[in-house]
C-alpha positions as CSV (number, residue, x, y, z in Angstrom):
1,M,65.6,65.8,-11.7
2,H,63.6,62.6,-12.0
3,R,61.6,61.5,-9.0
4,K,62.3,58.0,-7.8
5,M,59.2,56.0,-8.4
6,S,58.3,53.0,-6.2
7,S,55.6,50.5,-6.1
8,E,54.0,52.3,-3.2
9,T,53.4,55.3,-5.5
10,F,50.7,53.6,-7.4
11,L,48.9,52.1,-4.3
12,I,45.6,53.6,-3.4
13,K,45.6,54.2,0.3
14,P,42.2,53.8,1.9
15,R,40.9,56.9,3.5
16,K,40.2,56.5,7.2
17,S,36.6,57.3,8.2
18,E,35.8,59.9,10.8
19,W,34.7,57.1,13.1
20,C,38.1,55.3,13.0
21,Q,39.9,58.7,13.3
22,A,37.9,59.5,16.4
23,H,38.9,56.2,18.0
24,L,42.6,56.9,17.2
25,N,42.3,60.3,18.8
26,T,40.8,58.9,21.9
27,I,43.6,56.4,22.3
28,R,46.2,59.1,21.7
29,S,44.5,61.3,24.4
30,I,44.7,58.4,26.9
31,E,48.3,57.9,26.1
32,E,49.1,61.5,26.7
33,A,47.2,61.5,29.9
34,I,49.2,58.4,31.1
35,E,52.4,60.2,30.5
36,A,51.3,63.0,32.8
37,L,50.2,60.8,35.7
38,P,52.4,60.7,38.8
39,L,53.5,57.1,38.3
40,T,56.8,55.4,38.1
41,N,58.3,54.5,34.8
42,I,57.6,50.8,35.4
43,Q,53.9,51.5,36.1
44,K,53.6,53.7,33.0
45,S,55.3,51.0,30.9
46,I,52.8,48.4,32.2
47,L,49.9,50.7,31.3
48,K,51.3,51.2,27.8
49,L,52.1,47.6,27.1
50,R,48.9,46.1,28.6
51,F,46.2,48.7,28.7
52,L,46.9,50.6,25.5
53,S,47.6,47.3,23.6
54,L,44.2,46.0,24.7
55,L,42.6,49.2,23.5
56,R,44.2,48.9,20.1
57,E,43.3,45.3,19.8
58,Y,39.7,45.7,20.7
59,R,39.4,48.9,18.6
60,G,40.7,47.0,15.5
61,R,38.5,44.0,16.1
62,S,35.4,46.0,16.8
63,I,35.9,48.0,13.6
64,N,36.3,44.8,11.5
65,Y,33.3,43.1,13.0
66,S,31.3,46.3,12.7
67,Y,31.9,46.5,9.0
68,S,31.3,42.8,8.5
69,F,28.1,42.7,10.6
70,N,26.6,45.8,9.0
71,T,27.4,44.6,5.5
72,L,26.0,41.1,6.0
73,R,22.9,42.5,7.7
74,I,22.3,44.9,4.8
75,I,22.6,42.1,2.3
76,I,20.2,39.9,4.2
77,S,17.6,42.7,4.7
78,I,17.6,44.1,1.2
79,G,18.0,40.7,-0.5
80,S,15.0,39.3,1.5
81,L,12.9,42.1,0.1
82,I,14.1,42.0,-3.5
83,V,13.9,38.3,-4.1
84,P,10.1,37.9,-3.4
85,A,9.4,41.0,-5.4
86,L,11.3,39.6,-8.5
87,L,9.6,36.2,-8.1
88,S,6.2,37.8,-8.1
89,V,6.8,39.3,-11.6
90,Q,4.9,37.5,-14.3
91,Y,6.7,37.0,-17.6
92,T,5.0,36.8,-21.0
93,P,6.1,34.2,-23.6
94,A,8.7,35.3,-26.1
95,A,7.2,36.9,-29.2
96,G,7.6,34.9,-32.5
97,S,7.8,31.5,-30.8
98,A,5.9,28.8,-32.6
99,E,4.2,27.3,-29.5
100,G,4.0,30.6,-27.7
101,G,6.0,29.3,-24.8
102,G,9.5,30.4,-25.6
103,V,11.8,32.0,-23.1
104,S,13.1,35.5,-23.7
105,Q,16.5,36.8,-22.8
106,M,15.0,39.0,-20.1
107,N,13.6,35.9,-18.4
108,V,17.0,34.2,-18.4
109,E,18.7,37.3,-17.0
110,M,16.0,37.7,-14.3
111,Y,16.4,34.1,-13.3
112,W,20.1,34.4,-12.7
113,I,19.7,37.7,-10.8
114,V,17.1,36.0,-8.4
115,W,19.4,33.0,-8.1
116,T,22.4,35.2,-7.2
117,L,20.5,37.3,-4.7
118,S,19.1,34.2,-3.0
119,L,22.5,32.6,-2.8
120,L,24.0,35.9,-1.3
121,V,21.3,36.0,1.3
122,T,21.7,32.4,2.3
123,I,25.5,32.7,2.5
124,S,25.4,35.9,4.5
125,N,22.9,34.3,7.0
126,A,25.1,31.2,7.3
127,V,28.3,33.3,7.9
128,I,26.6,35.2,10.7
129,T,25.3,32.1,12.3
130,L,28.4,30.0,11.9
131,L,31.0,32.6,12.9
132,K,28.7,34.3,15.5
133,V,29.4,37.7,13.9
134,D,26.5,39.3,15.6
135,K,27.5,38.1,19.1
136,K,31.1,39.1,18.6
137,Y,30.0,42.5,17.3
138,Y,28.1,43.3,20.4
139,T,30.6,41.7,22.8
140,L,33.7,43.4,21.3
141,N,32.1,46.9,21.1
142,T,30.9,46.5,24.7
143,T,34.3,45.4,26.0
144,Y,36.0,48.2,24.1
145,Q,33.8,50.9,25.6
146,H,34.2,49.3,29.0
147,L,38.0,49.5,28.8
148,L,37.7,53.2,27.7
149,S,35.4,53.9,30.7
150,E,37.7,52.2,33.2
151,G,40.8,54.0,31.8
152,W,39.2,57.4,32.1
153,Q,37.9,56.7,35.6
154,Y,41.4,55.7,36.7
155,I,42.9,58.8,35.1
156,E,40.3,61.1,36.7
157,L,40.2,59.1,40.0
158,S,36.5,59.0,39.8
159,G,33.9,56.2,40.3
160,K,35.3,53.2,42.1
161,Y,38.8,54.8,42.1
162,S,37.8,57.7,44.2
163,G,38.1,55.8,47.5
164,F,36.0,52.7,47.2
165,Y,38.9,50.2,47.7
166,L,40.8,52.2,50.3
167,P,38.3,54.3,52.2
168,S,40.7,55.2,55.0
169,E,43.3,56.7,52.6
170,P,43.2,59.5,50.1
171,S,42.9,58.2,46.5
172,T,46.0,58.5,44.4
173,H,47.1,57.0,41.2
174,Q,49.8,55.1,43.1
175,N,47.5,53.2,45.5
176,Q,44.8,52.7,42.9
177,F,47.2,51.2,40.3
178,I,47.0,47.6,41.5
179,Y,43.2,47.7,41.5
180,F,43.0,49.1,38.0
181,C,45.3,46.4,36.7
182,N,43.1,43.8,38.4
183,I,40.0,45.2,36.7
184,L,41.7,45.1,33.3
185,E,42.5,41.5,33.7
186,K,39.0,40.7,34.8
187,I,37.5,42.4,31.8
188,R,39.9,40.6,29.5
189,M,39.2,37.2,31.0
190,R,35.5,37.8,30.9
191,N,35.6,38.5,27.2
192,V,37.8,35.4,26.6
193,Q,35.3,33.2,28.4
194,D,32.4,34.7,26.4
195,E,34.2,34.1,23.1
196,F,35.8,30.7,23.7
197,Y,35.3,28.7,26.9
198,K,34.3,29.5,30.5
199,V,36.9,28.4,33.0
200,D,35.7,27.8,36.6
201,D,38.2,28.2,39.4
202,H,37.6,25.7,42.2
203,A,40.6,26.6,44.3
204,H,38.4,28.1,47.0
205,P,34.9,26.4,46.7
206,G,32.1,28.3,48.4
207,K,34.2,31.5,48.9
208,P,33.8,34.4,46.5
209,E,36.9,36.1,45.1
210,Q,37.8,39.1,47.2
211,L,40.1,41.7,45.8
212,V,40.5,43.7,49.0
213,P,41.5,41.6,52.0
214,P,39.7,42.2,55.4
215,T,41.4,44.9,57.5
216,P,43.4,43.5,60.5
217,L,41.5,45.8,62.9
218,K,38.3,43.9,62.2
219,A,37.8,41.1,64.8
220,L,37.5,37.6,63.3
221,P,34.6,35.3,64.4
222,F,35.0,33.5,67.6
223,E,34.9,30.1,66.0
224,E,37.8,30.9,63.7
225,K,40.3,31.9,66.4
226,P,43.3,29.6,66.7
227,E,43.4,27.3,69.7
228,L,46.2,25.6,71.6
229,L,45.1,22.2,72.9
230,I,46.6,21.0,76.2
231,N,46.2,17.7,78.0
232,G,43.3,16.5,75.9
233,G,40.5,18.7,77.3
234,E,42.0,21.9,78.4
235,D,42.9,24.6,75.8
236,A,44.4,28.1,76.0
237,L,44.5,30.9,73.6
238,V,48.0,32.4,73.7
239,G,48.4,36.0,72.7
240,L,44.7,36.6,72.3
241,T,42.1,38.3,74.5
242,T,40.2,35.2,75.7
243,V,41.4,32.1,77.5
244,R,39.0,29.3,78.1
245,K,38.9,25.8,79.7
246,Q,36.6,23.0,78.8
247,N,35.0,21.3,81.7
248,P,35.3,17.5,81.2
249,Q,32.0,16.7,83.0
250,S,30.0,19.4,81.2
251,S,29.5,20.6,77.7
252,S,29.7,24.3,78.8
253,T,32.7,26.4,78.3
254,E,34.1,28.4,81.2
255,I,35.9,31.7,80.6
256,L,38.9,31.7,82.9
257,S,40.7,34.9,82.2
258,T,41.1,37.7,79.6
259,G,44.4,39.2,78.6
260,S,47.4,38.6,76.4
261,G,49.1,36.0,78.6
262,S,49.0,32.3,78.4
263,Y,47.0,30.0,80.6
264,E,48.7,27.2,82.4
265,P,46.4,24.4,83.7
266,P,46.6,23.5,87.4
């Protein structure tokens, strides 16, 4: 029998390096760990569609920029050493020339070698500066490792997921899921702002973003308590613990009663 030959038979498939294979094994391990977590199917789907997709995206981009950055840096470093060394070589005139000032074939070849190396060094330096390859190399690798660390901390329920957000409750994958998703989006947006443009949210000026709202058991400041104004100078706090009445002839405030009832002015 004759084997069916296709165009893919003659393609040379690139061999994956051990570094790339290690990253793939890490992502597979995280995917297997997510399957074993006590989460709902919707939550597992969210982790696979968002968290694992971010890991694969940053893994691929970090590998591409790592190869590009290291290759360009090697060209710049080696070329910067070779070009001055070749320029410092003194060439003798070609033998047999009438004036003694002819140019030999070696001189011509050496000239083009120096010109090519100088052009490669200049282009490599321009590409790094124009495309910010060095900055993206450091940023993408840092973000990728940050995502890996956050994922393993959530799976292990360690670090900030061991009870930092809900100190009054035992830490579970269920109650820490929303905080993990919020951290993922923060990491993603921080990287987007570093690469492209920083967006400032002025929805609440002067107030920092707070992931965990204050507990209802904590008393609010006295100035922020709601007030019910009555008859243009008398007010009562209905349903709270303090009822007060403003004296029209004085700037002081007189506490009339405490309790949960409402105050009716005389």
